[in-house]
C-alpha positions as CSV (number, residue, x, y, z in Angstrom):
1,X,0.0,0.0,0.0
2,X,1.3,3.4,-1.0
3,X,0.9,6.3,1.5
4,X,-0.9,9.3,0.2
5,X,0.1,12.8,1.3
6,X,-1.8,16.0,1.1
7,X,-0.1,18.9,-0.6
8,X,0.9,20.9,2.4
9,X,3.3,23.7,3.1
10,X,6.6,22.7,4.8
11,X,5.4,24.4,8.0
12,X,2.1,22.5,8.0
13,X,3.7,19.2,7.1
14,X,6.2,19.7,10.0
15,X,3.3,20.3,12.4
16,X,1.5,17.2,11.2
17,X,4.7,15.2,11.6
18,X,5.1,16.5,15.1
19,X,1.5,15.4,16.0
20,X,2.3,11.9,14.8
21,X,5.7,11.7,16.5
22,X,6.2,9.8,19.7
23,X,9.0,10.1,22.2
24,X,9.4,13.9,22.0
25,X,9.7,15.7,25.3
26,X,10.5,19.2,26.7
27,X,14.2,18.6,26.0
28,X,13.3,18.8,22.3
29,X,11.7,22.3,22.6
30,X,14.6,24.2,21.1
31,X,14.9,21.8,18.2
32,X,11.2,22.1,17.5
33,X,11.2,25.9,17.8
34,X,14.2,26.2,15.4
35,X,12.6,23.7,13.0
36,X,9.4,25.7,12.9
37,X,11.4,28.9,12.0
38,X,13.2,27.0,9.2
39,X,10.0,25.4,7.9
40,X,8.4,28.9,7.6
41,X,11.5,30.2,5.9
42,X,11.5,27.4,3.4
43,X,7.9,28.1,2.5
44,X,8.7,31.8,2.1
45,X,11.7,31.4,-0.2
46,X,10.3,28.5,-2.2
47,X,7.8,30.9,-3.8
48,X,10.8,32.8,-5.3
49,X,12.9,29.8,-6.4
50,X,14.9,29.8,-3.1
51,X,16.2,33.3,-3.8
52,X,16.3,35.4,-0.6
53,X,15.4,39.0,-0.2
54,X,19.0,40.1,-1.2
55,X,18.8,38.2,-4.5
56,X,21.1,35.4,-3.4
57,X,20.4,31.7,-3.7
58,X,19.6,30.2,-0.2
59,X,21.3,26.8,-0.3
60,X,21.6,26.6,3.5
61,X,18.0,26.6,4.9
62,X,16.8,23.2,3.5
63,X,19.9,21.2,4.5
64,X,19.8,22.8,8.0
65,X,16.1,21.9,8.3
66,X,16.9,18.3,7.3
67,X,19.6,18.2,10.0
68,X,17.1,19.4,12.6
69,X,14.6,16.7,11.4
70,X,17.4,14.1,11.8
71,X,18.1,15.3,15.3
72,X,14.4,15.0,16.2
73,X,14.4,11.4,14.7
74,X,12.0,12.4,11.9
75,X,14.1,11.2,9.0
76,X,13.8,7.9,7.2
77,X,16.8,5.6,7.1
78,X,18.2,5.4,3.6
79,X,19.4,2.3,1.8
80,X,23.2,2.0,2.1
81,X,25.1,2.0,-1.2
82,X,27.2,-1.1,-2.0
83,X,30.8,-0.6,-0.8
84,X,33.1,0.7,-3.5
85,X,35.4,-1.8,-5.0
86,X,39.0,-1.3,-4.0
87,X,41.5,-1.0,-6.8
88,X,44.4,-2.7,-5.1
89,X,45.1,-5.3,-7.8
90,X,47.5,-5.0,-10.7
91,X,46.6,-3.4,-14.0
92,X,46.2,-6.9,-15.5
93,X,43.8,-8.0,-12.7
94,X,41.8,-4.8,-13.1
95,X,41.5,-5.3,-16.9
96,X,40.4,-8.9,-16.3
97,X,37.8,-7.8,-13.8
98,X,36.6,-5.1,-16.2
99,X,36.2,-7.6,-19.1
100,X,34.4,-10.1,-16.8
101,X,31.9,-7.4,-15.7
102,X,31.3,-6.1,-19.2
103,X,31.3,-9.3,-21.1
104,X,28.6,-9.3,-23.7
105,X,26.4,-12.4,-23.8
106,X,25.3,-13.5,-27.3
């Protein structure tokens, strides 16, 4: 089953998430307050393509808001990428590995 979400402002969506969050207490007050400010700012600057009042691109507010959400435990765990292959072998080994991985099947 796929969840359906209403089209909400970031501030409204944050408030909805708060209502459905368990485990938050008074010690989270400052994080919640700062997150509210950031959510309102995102809604404000989103209307202008994330250009602030000084004509500069705001590329700080959204990542900061996401860090606050993470601190509140409101982010979803992401799937880990497969570990990168190490290239410690010789050139011959690397070429053989490349050929094996890219062999065409007929």
